[in-house]
C-alpha positions as CSV (number, residue, x, y, z in Angstrom):
1,M,101.7,4.4,7.8
2,T,103.8,1.9,6.2
3,V,107.5,2.5,5.3
4,S,108.9,-0.1,2.7
5,D,112.9,0.7,2.1
6,T,115.0,-1.2,-0.5
7,G,118.0,1.0,-1.7
8,P,118.0,4.6,-2.3
9,V,114.0,4.3,-3.2
10,Q,111.7,4.6,-0.1
11,V,108.0,3.9,-0.3
12,R,105.4,5.1,2.0
13,T,101.7,4.7,2.3
14,A,98.6,6.1,4.0
15,G,95.2,4.9,3.6
16,M,93.9,2.0,1.8
17,V,96.6,1.7,-0.5
18,P,96.2,-2.0,-2.5
19,S,99.2,-4.3,-1.3
20,R,100.8,-4.5,-4.7
21,M,101.0,-1.1,-5.3
22,P,104.2,0.1,-3.2
23,E,106.3,-2.3,-5.5
24,V,104.6,-1.2,-8.9
25,A,105.6,2.5,-7.7
26,R,109.2,1.4,-7.0
27,R,109.4,-0.4,-10.4
28,R,108.0,2.4,-12.5
29,V,110.2,5.3,-10.7
30,T,113.4,3.1,-10.8
31,A,112.9,2.7,-14.5
32,V,112.2,6.6,-15.1
33,L,115.5,7.1,-13.2
34,R,117.8,4.7,-15.0
35,H,117.9,7.2,-17.9
36,V,119.5,9.6,-15.5
37,G,123.2,10.4,-16.3
38,E,123.7,11.7,-12.6
39,P,123.8,9.8,-9.6
40,V,120.5,9.4,-7.7
41,L,121.3,9.7,-4.0
42,F,117.6,9.1,-2.7
43,A,114.1,8.6,-3.8
44,R,111.0,9.1,-1.7
45,I,107.5,7.8,-2.7
46,M,104.4,8.6,-1.1
47,L,101.2,6.8,-1.9
48,T,97.8,7.9,-0.3
49,M,94.4,6.8,-1.0
50,A,91.6,9.1,0.5
51,A,88.8,8.0,2.7
52,D,86.1,10.0,1.5
53,P,84.2,7.9,-1.4
54,A,82.8,11.4,-2.4
55,V,86.5,12.5,-3.7
56,D,86.8,12.4,-7.4
57,R,90.6,11.4,-7.4
58,P,91.2,9.8,-4.0
59,A,94.4,8.3,-5.3
60,T,97.7,10.5,-4.8
61,A,101.4,9.7,-5.6
62,W,104.0,12.0,-5.2
63,A,107.9,11.8,-5.2
64,M,110.9,13.6,-4.4
65,V,114.1,12.4,-5.8
66,S,117.6,13.9,-5.3
67,V,119.6,13.7,-8.4
68,N,123.3,14.8,-7.7
69,G,122.0,16.7,-4.6
70,R,119.4,18.6,-6.6
71,L,115.9,17.7,-5.5
72,V,113.3,16.9,-8.2
73,R,109.5,16.4,-7.1
74,A,106.5,15.3,-9.1
75,S,103.1,14.2,-8.0
76,G,100.0,12.5,-9.8
77,T,96.1,12.0,-8.8
78,G,93.8,9.5,-10.4
79,G,90.8,7.3,-9.7
80,T,92.7,4.6,-8.9
81,M,96.4,4.1,-7.5
82,N,97.6,2.7,-10.9
83,D,96.6,6.1,-12.6
84,A,98.2,8.0,-9.9
85,I,101.5,6.3,-10.5
86,G,101.1,6.7,-14.1
87,Q,100.9,10.4,-14.1
88,L,103.4,10.6,-11.4
89,T,105.8,8.9,-13.5
90,T,105.0,10.5,-16.8
91,R,105.7,14.1,-14.9
92,L,108.6,12.9,-13.0
93,R,110.2,11.8,-16.7
94,I,109.3,15.3,-18.1
95,R,110.7,17.2,-15.1
96,L,114.3,15.2,-15.5
97,E,114.3,15.7,-19.2
98,R,113.7,19.6,-18.5
99,A,116.5,19.5,-15.9
100,W,119.7,18.1,-17.4
101,P,121.4,18.9,-20.8
102,D,121.6,16.1,-23.3
103,E,124.8,14.9,-25.0
104,R,125.1,18.2,-26.8
105,G,124.9,20.4,-23.5
106,Q,121.6,21.4,-24.6
107,L,118.6,21.3,-22.3
108,R,116.1,18.8,-23.3
109,R,112.5,20.2,-24.3
110,S,109.6,18.5,-25.3
111,A,108.3,19.7,-28.8
112,A,105.2,21.5,-27.2
113,T,107.4,23.8,-25.2
114,R,109.3,24.7,-28.3
115,R,106.4,25.5,-30.0
116,V,105.0,27.7,-27.4
117,W,108.6,29.7,-27.2
118,H,108.6,30.2,-30.6
119,R,105.0,31.5,-30.9
120,R,105.8,33.8,-28.3
121,L,109.0,34.9,-30.1
122,A,106.9,35.3,-33.1
123,L,104.6,37.3,-31.4
124,A,107.1,39.9,-30.0
125,R,108.9,40.4,-33.3
126,S,105.2,41.2,-35.0
127,V,104.6,43.6,-32.4
128,T,107.9,45.3,-32.7
129,V,108.3,45.7,-36.1
130,G,105.0,47.7,-36.8
131,R,105.8,50.7,-34.2
132,P,107.8,53.7,-35.4
133,C,111.3,54.5,-34.1
134,A,111.1,57.6,-31.4
135,D,113.1,59.6,-34.3
136,Q,110.2,59.4,-36.9
137,L,107.6,60.9,-34.3
């Protein structure tokens, strides 16, 4: 296992991870963390490449970030380490957006999350509107 430590971002590798991937992972995660309004206490990234050639997605990348004492975790898998890091950073960005409020004090939600919530609310309203009251029975 190889450990690379630069600032608050630590990168560890296991398996046959290409030599340039720890720096790529560090840069991408650091770019995501620049947009967080709270102090980042530490970030740990683990890059693993499976030794078994029969595995569909041998590359795994996971990160654990402490933002002002609150832990945020994300992971990604892929056929290549670059794909796994890309999936990791996308998921980390989504989790950070959901966890901290924006300037108006509202939690950030993706458009897909809002649509699902509105569908559930509309379904609940349609189910309750058609029911007779207990007084009418």
